[in-house]
C-alpha positions as a printed NumPy array, in Angstrom:
array([[ -5.658, -12.973,  53.821],
       [ -8.018, -13.847,  50.977],
       [ -9.249, -11.294,  48.463],
       [-12.836, -10.185,  48.768],
       [-13.965, -11.164,  45.285],
       [-17.543, -10.047,  45.878],
       [-16.331,  -6.546,  46.656],
       [-13.911,  -6.688,  43.727],
       [-16.645,  -7.471,  41.189],
       [-18.968,  -4.89 ,  42.749],
       [-16.495,  -2.164,  41.777],
       [-17.401,  -2.664,  38.096],
       [-20.968,  -1.582,  38.721],
       [-20.054,   1.664,  40.426],
       [-20.846,   4.784,  38.392],
       [-17.943,   6.721,  39.902],
       [-15.428,   4.352,  38.298],
       [-17.005,   4.604,  34.853],
       [-17.097,   8.403,  35.148],
       [-13.421,   8.24 ,  36.116],
       [-12.807,   6.112,  32.993],
       [-14.361,   8.833,  30.853],
       [-12.08 ,  11.391,  32.52 ],
       [ -9.015,   9.234,  31.807],
       [-10.017,   8.749,  28.159],
       [-10.744,  12.457,  27.669],
       [ -7.532,  13.576,  29.353],
       [ -5.356,  10.943,  27.682],
       [ -6.848,  11.373,  24.198],
       [ -6.704,  15.177,  24.258],
       [ -3.105,  15.102,  25.503],
       [ -2.163,  12.595,  22.794],
       [ -3.847,  14.467,  19.95 ],
       [ -2.616,  17.932,  20.929],
       [  0.85 ,  16.59 ,  21.743],
       [  0.981,  14.803,  18.384],
       [  0.113,  17.977,  16.447],
       [  2.457,  20.238,  18.423],
       [  5.127,  17.536,  18.355],
       [  5.069,  17.567,  14.574],
       [  5.591,  21.333,  14.611],
       [  8.54 ,  20.966,  16.998],
       [  9.985,  18.099,  14.922],
       [  9.768,  20.235,  11.783],
       [ 11.539,  23.028,  13.643],
       [ 14.27 ,  20.581,  14.713],
       [ 14.852,  19.734,  11.051],
       [ 14.643,  23.359,   9.895],
       [ 17.493,  25.026,   8.035],
       [ 17.151,  28.016,  10.386],
       [ 19.748,  27.566,  13.123],
       [ 17.879,  29.657,  15.723],
       [ 14.607,  27.799,  15.263],
       [ 16.407,  24.475,  15.331],
       [ 18.16 ,  25.381,  18.588],
       [ 14.914,  26.464,  20.289],
       [ 13.214,  23.206,  19.33 ],
       [ 16.1  ,  21.11 ,  20.626],
       [ 16.131,  23.023,  23.946],
       [ 12.384,  22.464,  24.335],
       [ 12.719,  18.721,  23.75 ],
       [ 15.705,  18.459,  26.077],
       [ 14.007,  20.367,  28.915],
       [ 10.572,  18.726,  28.928],
       [ 11.999,  15.237,  28.504],
       [ 14.209,  15.891,  31.518],
       [ 11.627,  17.31 ,  33.95 ],
       [  9.598,  14.578,  35.747],
       [  5.891,  14.775,  34.955],
       [  5.008,  14.697,  38.644],
       [  7.112,  17.814,  39.28 ],
       [  5.607,  19.533,  36.26 ],
       [  2.069,  18.751,  37.41 ],
       [  2.63 ,  20.299,  40.836],
       [  4.371,  23.322,  39.338],
       [  1.635,  24.017,  36.746],
       [ -1.168,  23.533,  39.268],
       [  0.487,  26.023,  41.626],
       [  1.358,  28.49 ,  38.871],
       [ -1.422,  30.891,  40.012],
       [  0.68 ,  31.635,  43.092],
       [  3.278,  33.196,  40.773],
       [  0.911,  34.454,  38.059],
       [ -2.473,  35.13 ,  39.688],
       [ -4.048,  35.856,  36.305],
       [ -3.746,  32.161,  35.419],
       [ -5.809,  31.145,  38.463],
       [ -9.244,  30.821,  36.807],
       [ -7.818,  28.316,  34.338],
       [ -4.952,  26.449,  35.993],
       [ -6.748,  26.023,  39.308],
       [ -8.938,  23.444,  37.523],
       [ -7.183,  20.068,  37.974],
       [ -8.252,  18.755,  34.547],
       [ -6.805,  21.809,  32.763],
       [ -3.563,  21.743,  34.757],
       [ -3.217,  18.031,  34.066],
       [ -3.873,  18.565,  30.358],
       [ -1.323,  21.377,  30.091],
       [  1.33 ,  19.345,  31.901],
       [  0.747,  16.228,  29.829],
       [  0.757,  18.212,  26.57 ],
       [  4.03 ,  19.937,  27.446],
       [  5.642,  16.577,  28.171],
       [  4.081,  14.631,  25.323],
       [  4.969,  17.31 ,  22.755],
       [  8.633,  16.695,  23.511],
       [  8.31 ,  12.915,  23.15 ],
       [  6.067,  13.175,  20.095],
       [  8.578,  15.501,  18.466],
       [ 11.237,  12.805,  18.578],
       [  8.807,  10.212,  17.208],
       [  7.863,  12.516,  14.341],
       [ 11.487,  13.437,  13.719],
       [ 12.283,   9.761,  13.264],
       [  9.386,   9.429,  10.82 ],
       [ 10.388,  12.514,   8.855],
       [ 14.004,  11.385,   8.626],
       [ 12.83 ,   8.021,   7.303],
       [ 11.292,   9.66 ,   4.222],
       [ 14.06 ,   9.66 ,   1.647],
       [ 15.399,  12.837,   0.129],
       [ 14.421,  11.491,  -3.269],
       [ 10.731,  11.772,  -2.351],
       [ 11.128,  15.493,  -1.726],
       [ 13.112,  15.906,  -4.922],
       [ 10.427,  14.109,  -6.921],
       [  7.811,  16.504,  -5.532],
       [ 10.025,  19.479,  -6.343],
       [ 10.532,  18.184,  -9.89 ],
       [  6.74 ,  18.097, -10.312],
       [  6.513,  21.766,  -9.34 ],
       [  5.131,  21.252,  -5.831],
       [  5.994,  23.97 ,  -3.324],
       [  7.344,  23.305,   0.162],
       [  3.904,  22.944,   1.735],
       [  2.714,  20.785,  -1.137],
       [  5.659,  18.43 ,  -0.732],
       [  5.121,  18.264,   3.029],
       [  1.369,  17.71 ,   3.04 ],
       [  1.058,  15.413,   0.014],
       [  4.286,  13.425,   0.126],
       [  6.31 ,  13.68 ,   3.335],
       [  3.644,  13.793,   6.069],
       [  1.528,  10.854,   4.798],
       [  4.633,   8.67 ,   4.592],
       [  6.114,   9.876,   7.891],
       [  2.857,   9.236,   9.767],
       [  2.635,   5.707,   8.407],
       [  6.189,   5.047,   9.535],
       [  5.639,   6.588,  12.98 ],
       [  2.15 ,   5.162,  13.598],
       [  3.171,   2.072,  15.635],
       [  5.262,   4.234,  17.949],
       [  2.488,   6.835,  18.194],
       [  0.041,   4.113,  19.208],
       [  2.455,   2.923,  21.868],
       [  2.722,   6.5  ,  23.119],
       [ -1.077,   6.637,  23.478],
       [ -0.889,   3.667,  25.857],
       [  1.815,   5.501,  27.791],
       [ -0.296,   8.656,  28.048],
       [ -3.296,   6.723,  29.343],
       [ -1.159,   5.252,  32.123],
       [  0.446,   8.602,  32.904],
       [ -2.957,  10.098,  33.639],
       [ -2.796,   8.255,  36.965],
       [ -0.184,  10.793,  38.109],
       [ -2.73 ,  13.583,  37.823],
       [ -4.254,  12.26 ,  41.04 ],
       [ -1.522,  14.235,  42.813],
       [ -3.479,  17.429,  42.048],
       [ -6.79 ,  15.814,  43.077],
       [ -8.289,  15.107,  39.672],
       [-11.055,  12.547,  40.075],
       [ -9.571,   9.945,  37.717],
       [ -9.29 ,   6.17 ,  38.249],
       [ -6.458,   6.074,  40.759],
       [ -7.879,   8.913,  42.852],
       [-11.277,   7.211,  42.856],
       [ -9.695,   3.985,  44.042],
       [ -7.621,   5.772,  46.712],
       [-10.702,   7.392,  48.195],
       [-12.46 ,   4.044,  48.38 ],
       [ -9.684,   2.024,  50.028],
       [ -8.974,   4.857,  52.493],
       [-12.498,   4.186,  53.791],
       [-12.717,   0.4  ,  53.694],
       [ -9.005,  -0.567,  53.693],
       [ -9.561,  -3.103,  50.903],
       [ -6.448,  -1.916,  49.101],
       [ -5.598,  -4.948,  46.956],
       [ -9.137,  -5.478,  45.672],
       [ -9.524,  -1.803,  44.807],
       [ -6.165,  -1.437,  43.058],
       [ -6.759,  -4.672,  41.162],
       [-10.044,  -3.248,  39.881],
       [ -8.274,  -0.001,  38.911],
       [ -5.706,  -2.049,  36.979],
       [ -8.494,  -3.905,  35.147],
       [-10.119,  -0.618,  34.18 ],
       [ -6.815,   0.59 ,  32.692],
       [ -6.368,  -2.718,  30.843],
       [ -9.877,  -2.401,  29.393],
       [ -9.215,   1.154,  28.157],
       [ -5.83 ,   0.264,  26.643],
       [ -7.185,  -2.915,  25.04 ],
       [-10.186,  -1.163,  23.5  ],
       [ -8.281,   1.741,  22.007],
       [ -5.247,  -0.391,  21.207],
       [ -7.411,  -2.722,  19.12 ],
       [ -8.903,   0.262,  17.278],
       [ -5.462,   1.673,  16.513],
       [ -4.126,  -1.686,  15.363],
       [ -7.087,  -1.926,  12.991],
       [ -6.098,   1.47 ,  11.575],
       [ -2.487,   0.267,  11.267],
       [ -3.58 ,  -2.736,   9.254],
       [ -5.726,  -0.579,   6.986],
       [ -2.8  ,   1.768,   6.326],
       [ -0.257,  -1.02 ,   5.79 ],
       [  0.607,  -0.732,   2.107],
       [  2.257,  -4.152,   2.044],
       [ -1.148,  -5.697,   2.76 ],
       [ -2.623,  -4.046,  -0.303],
       [ -2.253,  -6.268,  -3.345],
       [ -4.55 ,  -4.932,  -6.095],
       [ -4.675,  -7.405,  -9.007],
       [ -3.474,  -6.883, -12.56 ],
       [ -6.371,  -5.754, -14.743],
       [ -7.422,  -8.286, -17.339],
       [ -7.156,  -7.666, -21.076],
       [-10.9  ,  -7.187, -21.484],
       [-11.015,  -4.415, -18.87 ],
       [ -8.005,  -2.668, -20.443],
       [ -9.591,  -2.9  , -23.887],
       [-12.827,  -1.368, -22.594],
       [-10.915,   1.496, -20.992],
       [ -8.953,   2.17 , -24.165],
       [-12.076,   2.147, -26.269],
       [-13.647,   4.724, -23.981],
       [-10.493,   6.86 , -23.753],
       [ -9.628,   7.165, -27.417],
       [ -6.113,   7.594, -28.861],
       [ -2.955,   7.946, -26.777],
       [ -1.902,  11.62 , -26.562],
       [  1.337,  12.653, -28.234],
       [  4.094,  14.218, -26.187],
       [  4.286,  17.997, -25.95 ],
       [  6.707,  18.523, -28.824],
       [  7.869,  21.402, -30.968],
       [ 10.326,  22.095, -33.77 ],
       [ 12.958,  24.784, -33.526],
       [ 12.353,  27.672, -35.89 ],
       [ 15.416,  29.742, -36.891],
       [ 15.323,  33.115, -35.203],
       [ 13.161,  31.863, -32.32 ],
       [ 14.635,  31.539, -28.799],
       [ 16.317,  28.27 , -27.947],
       [ 14.482,  25.913, -25.633],
       [ 17.292,  25.927, -23.078],
       [ 20.516,  27.883, -22.649],
       [ 23.08 ,  27.4  , -19.909],
       [ 25.615,  30.196, -19.632],
       [ 28.741,  29.946, -17.511],
       [ 27.31 ,  27.519, -14.972],
       [ 29.518,  27.037, -11.903],
       [ 28.744,  24.721,  -9.002],
       [ 30.834,  23.687,  -6.003],
       [ 30.292,  21.528,  -2.943],
       [ 32.468,  23.261,  -0.382],
       [ 35.919,  23.467,  -1.928],
       [ 35.176,  20.795,  -4.519],
       [ 34.191,  22.312,  -7.861],
       [ 31.865,  20.022,  -9.834],
       [ 30.9  ,  22.423, -12.635],
       [ 33.446,  24.88 , -13.934],
       [ 31.792,  27.223, -16.403],
       [ 29.49 ,  25.059, -18.518],
       [ 27.863,  26.559, -21.622],
       [ 25.187,  24.535, -23.369],
       [ 22.398,  25.285, -25.85 ],
       [ 19.424,  23.027, -26.572],
       [ 16.977,  23.665, -29.417],
       [ 13.411,  22.369, -29.572],
       [ 13.333,  18.7  , -30.525],
       [ 17.006,  18.09 , -29.718],
       [ 17.973,  14.853, -27.995],
       [ 21.24 ,  15.234, -26.073],
       [ 23.04 ,  12.39 , -24.352],
       [ 25.372,  13.568, -21.6  ],
       [ 28.188,  11.081, -21.023],
       [ 31.426,  11.026, -19.096],
       [ 33.268,   9.214, -16.306],
       [ 31.867,   9.052, -12.789],
       [ 32.347,  12.328, -10.93 ],
       [ 32.536,  14.381, -14.107],
       [ 29.537,  16.565, -13.161],
       [ 26.878,  15.022, -15.423],
       [ 24.231,  14.536, -12.759],
       [ 25.023,  17.874, -11.109],
       [ 24.578,  19.583, -14.475],
       [ 21.173,  18.058, -15.162],
       [ 19.997,  18.721, -11.601],
       [ 20.726,  22.435, -11.91 ],
       [ 18.268,  22.649, -14.8  ],
       [ 15.253,  22.112, -12.538],
       [ 16.773,  23.758,  -9.449],
       [ 17.482,  20.551,  -7.544],
       [ 20.972,  22.018,  -7.155],
       [ 21.698,  25.717,  -6.754],
       [ 24.232,  27.304,  -9.08 ],
       [ 27.069,  29.444,  -7.728],
       [ 27.436,  31.519, -10.885],
       [ 25.923,  31.751, -14.337],
       [ 22.393,  31.78 , -15.708],
       [ 19.893,  29.317, -17.137],
       [ 17.522,  30.646, -19.794],
       [ 14.281,  28.897, -20.729],
       [ 12.581,  29.822, -24.001],
       [ 14.437,  33.118, -24.158],
       [ 13.548,  34.197, -20.607],
       [ 15.768,  34.188, -17.541],
       [ 14.82 ,  31.174, -15.47 ],
       [ 17.521,  30.534, -12.862],
       [ 20.309,  32.798, -11.701],
       [ 22.893,  32.328,  -8.975],
       [ 21.303,  32.891,  -5.571],
       [ 17.725,  32.195,  -6.682],
       [ 15.527,  30.328,  -4.226],
       [ 14.253,  27.034,  -5.669],
       [ 10.765,  27.789,  -4.335],
       [ 10.422,  31.201,  -5.974],
       [  7.43 ,  31.729,  -8.275],
       [  9.618,  32.241, -11.373],
       [ 11.625,  29.085, -10.797],
       [  8.573,  26.955, -10.012],
       [  6.853,  28.21 , -13.151],
       [  9.853,  27.055, -15.17 ],
       [ 10.033,  23.708, -13.375],
       [  6.504,  22.891, -14.528],
       [  7.798,  22.956, -18.12 ],
       [ 10.516,  20.427, -17.32 ],
       [  9.897,  16.742, -16.665],
       [ 12.412,  14.765, -14.611],
       [ 13.02 ,  11.016, -14.396],
       [ 15.344,   9.896, -11.617],
       [ 17.835,   7.08 , -11.45 ],
       [ 16.08 ,   5.539,  -8.43 ],
       [ 12.496,   6.078,  -9.724],
       [ 11.316,   8.022,  -6.628],
       [  7.699,   6.962,  -7.011],
       [  5.443,   7.84 ,  -4.081],
       [  4.926,   4.53 ,  -2.23 ],
       [  1.701,   5.601,  -0.508],
       [ -0.056,   6.213,  -3.838],
       [ -1.167,   3.822,  -6.531],
       [  0.397,   3.92 ,  -9.987],
       [ -2.533,   6.013, -11.181],
       [ -2.318,   8.211,  -8.074],
       [  1.341,   8.925,  -8.785],
       [  0.493,  10.224, -12.244],
       [ -2.463,  12.304, -11.042],
       [ -0.545,  13.922,  -8.175],
       [  0.875,  16.9  , -10.085],
       [ -2.191,  17.779, -12.22 ],
       [ -4.418,  17.796,  -9.138],
       [ -1.938,  19.879,  -7.147],
       [ -1.637,  22.47 ,  -9.884],
       [ -5.343,  23.172,  -9.855],
       [ -6.795,  21.036, -12.608],
       [-10.538,  20.794, -12.022],
       [-11.395,  18.347, -14.789],
       [-10.708,  15.17 , -12.822],
       [-12.318,  12.964, -15.456],
       [-10.046,  14.339, -18.182],
       [ -6.995,  14.064, -15.901],
       [ -7.803,  10.426, -15.275],
       [ -8.239,   9.786, -18.986],
       [ -4.876,  11.385, -19.774],
       [ -3.184,   9.405, -16.995],
       [ -4.608,   6.123, -18.262],
       [ -3.531,   6.953, -21.799],
       [ -0.019,   7.634, -20.578],
       [  0.016,   4.301, -18.755],
       [ -1.044,   2.577, -21.948],
       [  1.697,   4.449, -23.78 ],
       [  4.355,   2.97 , -21.465],
       [  2.691,  -0.458, -21.51 ],
       [  1.387,  -0.473, -17.932],
       [ -2.347,   0.17 , -18.175],
       [ -3.075,  -3.212, -16.605],
       [ -1.172,  -2.133, -13.478],
       [ -3.02 ,   1.173, -12.94 ],
       [ -4.45 ,   0.204,  -9.539],
       [ -1.266,  -1.345,  -8.149],
       [  1.236,   0.211,  -5.744],
       [  4.917,   0.78 ,  -6.604],
       [  6.069,  -2.064,  -4.342],
       [  4.191,  -4.505,  -6.596],
       [  6.139,  -3.503,  -9.705],
       [  9.541,  -4.459, -11.036],
       [ 12.262,  -1.836, -11.376],
       [ 11.675,  -1.431, -15.102],
       [  7.95 ,  -1.015, -14.575],
       [  8.519,   1.573, -11.86 ],
       [ 10.796,   3.57 , -14.16 ],
       [  8.181,   3.545, -16.912],
       [  5.597,   4.795, -14.403],
       [  8.05 ,   7.554, -13.469],
       [  8.244,   8.553, -17.135],
       [  4.446,   8.649, -17.388],
       [  4.268,  10.732, -14.207],
       [  6.719,  13.259, -15.632],
       [  4.73 ,  13.445, -18.883],
       [  1.444,  14.136, -17.053],
       [  2.183,  17.869, -16.9  ],
       [  2.952,  17.917, -20.638],
       [  6.503,  19.241, -20.202],
       [  8.471,  20.922, -22.968],
       [ 11.731,  19.261, -21.908],
       [ 12.43 ,  15.859, -20.386],
       [ 15.454,  15.199, -18.202],
       [ 16.661,  11.632, -17.594],
       [ 19.264,  11.054, -14.889],
       [ 20.78 ,   7.659, -15.682],
       [ 17.311,   6.105, -16.063],
       [ 18.58 ,   2.532, -16.515],
       [ 21.542,   2.32 , -14.145],
       [ 19.438,   0.938, -11.245],
       [ 17.87 ,  -1.773, -13.397],
       [ 18.782,  -5.372, -14.096],
       [ 20.088,  -5.829, -17.669],
       [ 16.937,  -7.627, -18.84 ],
       [ 14.768,  -4.677, -17.705],
       [ 16.77 ,  -1.968, -19.466],
       [ 15.277,  -2.566, -22.906],
       [ 11.674,  -1.722, -21.964],
       [ 12.684,   1.639, -20.517],
       [ 14.893,   2.506, -23.48 ],
       [ 12.043,   1.721, -25.885],
       [  9.82 ,   4.281, -24.12 ],
       [ 12.552,   6.936, -24.313],
       [ 13.136,   6.086, -27.954],
       [  9.435,   6.531, -28.73 ],
       [  9.535,   9.992, -27.128],
       [ 12.538,  10.886, -29.298],
       [ 10.649,   9.824, -32.438],
       [  7.753,  12.066, -31.424],
       [ 10.121,  15.04 , -31.216],
       [ 10.349,  15.495, -27.439],
       [ 13.283,  17.663, -26.33 ],
       [ 15.412,  15.518, -24.035],
       [ 18.64 ,  15.582, -22.04 ],
       [ 19.741,  12.098, -21.034],
       [ 22.557,  11.314, -18.633],
       [ 23.448,   7.756, -19.52 ],
       [ 26.083,   5.03 , -19.518],
       [ 24.316,   3.189, -22.341],
       [ 26.759,   4.106, -25.111],
       [ 25.091,   2.208, -27.945],
       [ 21.752,   3.73 , -27.035],
       [ 23.285,   7.218, -26.904],
       [ 24.737,   6.792, -30.396],
       [ 21.437,   5.501, -31.723],
       [ 19.012,   8.01 , -30.229],
       [ 20.951,  11.259, -29.891],
       [ 21.167,  14.312, -32.108],
       [ 24.191,  15.386, -30.086],
       [ 26.503,  13.713, -27.609],
       [ 27.948,  15.872, -24.848],
       [ 31.086,  14.572, -23.147],
       [ 31.921,  15.937, -19.693],
       [ 35.064,  15.507, -17.653],
       [ 36.411,  17.417, -14.692],
       [ 33.242,  19.524, -14.448],
       [ 33.666,  20.909, -17.961],
       [ 32.003,  20.263, -21.279],
       [ 34.854,  18.757, -23.302],
       [ 33.019,  17.866, -26.507],
       [ 29.628,  18.53 , -28.094],
       [ 29.299,  16.491, -31.268],
       [ 26.808,  14.566, -33.387],
       [ 26.964,  10.755, -33.449],
       [ 27.859,  10.784, -37.163],
       [ 30.766,  13.154, -36.593],
       [ 31.899,  11.064, -33.652],
       [ 31.952,   7.93 , -35.77 ],
       [ 33.321,   9.327, -38.998],
       [ 35.46 ,  12.383, -38.274],
       [ 39.042,  11.676, -39.349],
       [ 40.791,  14.749, -38.008],
       [ 43.402,  13.85 , -35.387],
       [ 41.961,  15.33 , -32.192],
       [ 42.951,  14.112, -28.719],
       [ 39.57 ,  14.93 , -27.19 ],
       [ 37.802,  13.03 , -29.943],
       [ 40.097,  10.077, -29.385],
       [ 39.375,  10.216, -25.65 ],
       [ 35.612,  10.179, -26.24 ],
       [ 35.771,   7.365, -28.783],
       [ 37.856,   5.299, -26.388],
       [ 35.426,   6.032, -23.544],
       [ 32.515,   4.876, -25.694],
       [ 34.319,   1.751, -26.856],
       [ 34.49 ,   2.811, -30.5  ],
       [ 37.247,   1.71 , -32.897],
       [ 40.003,   4.328, -33.094],
       [ 41.907,   2.754, -35.957],
       [ 40.48 ,   5.291, -38.406],
       [ 42.022,   8.14 , -36.395],
       [ 45.73 ,   8.308, -35.772],
       [ 47.011,  11.513, -34.154],
       [ 50.227,  12.97 , -35.527]])
């Protein structure tokens, strides 16, 4: 039996089909949007530290992914038989269909979002925390934009799925495409022609919106963005307009004034493994301390407690004479966050925000903390980029930069809030040897300006050259706190001193223990 092509083509001029298309688009789009928003809430609950909330979210996802949509549609539509008060709303097929689709799609969207959220590295959250951003600030400005970009292709695919699932709503007599087609072929028995036309309508809807979403994907694809390096003339014009490069926020310790930083009896354990066993350390304004020691000695853990990236089990950290962190403090408390804003942090793995330009990375914290002078903020950011030798790369994205360039941007980002102390957690260990020098030069320039700094490093020659004091850690304890000159020249036979000199590769012939 041949298809009636005349009848088939006539179906595309029927108003009832186009009205049904509008119904499908409205129902599918609303279900997708609402499900996407609620799915993100459920995904966040699944990743919550609260066990009860996490369990509820997991049960929701398990249940609504298990129940067939067709069963759910019939149940929701007949809900007024159990709860008569819901009759005025749920007796409307469109509303019942929307509720059923949202309940189902929220569960699927939650898993899509959870995958996106898990793909954002912990270092991104830590970088936001180190800039003084609260939980919501980290989520809305750092995590969510990255997670959505990661999840977008899957979310688009889910939109296509939702559009096709709307055909099931015909079971509760919603006048959508399939129901419209069913009513026609029940009258004229031209089943194949009618269903073929219905299929074409679905293809048209999916193709139209799919193309729009793919256009959005391409626009949001950071790898496609390749801003050029600014030429020398443009950089010179900017510098002329900006004026001199600002000095770091430095100070000189005055006898009798509170120390910049004091750590008293700091203890830290991971389960039964103790990484810090009662560390006491004092840092005066303008001091440059290099923290050295073998791997696993507690160096990184020590520096991370200073800006609350790691909680302390016992002890106290004092900042400018005021209690800053005590055991049991929440890292998001107002007192701790106020202190964090005075401390800049540069990470081993850079932790730049990939969805922002170099300039955007530097402006993130000032804008978040309420600065209203955007022109001045931009000027300061550009000056900082010039200071680290990267003004020509202001409009680029992190993926366009080398490791050494990214680390210098990270230094500029930390300086944007004009911190009183800078922390460096092995800033050169992730770099190729030829890139180390540029980063060390920037740190050295900060030391000459008088910036207070704590540097965890394996660069022994650099530590000897730049430091006022060298702190040697081993076994979670501070074993030695000494100046470079004393380390080189002290002739007293001391086993700890010998150990440190050997660790640093210094000649021990001048010291012979008795």
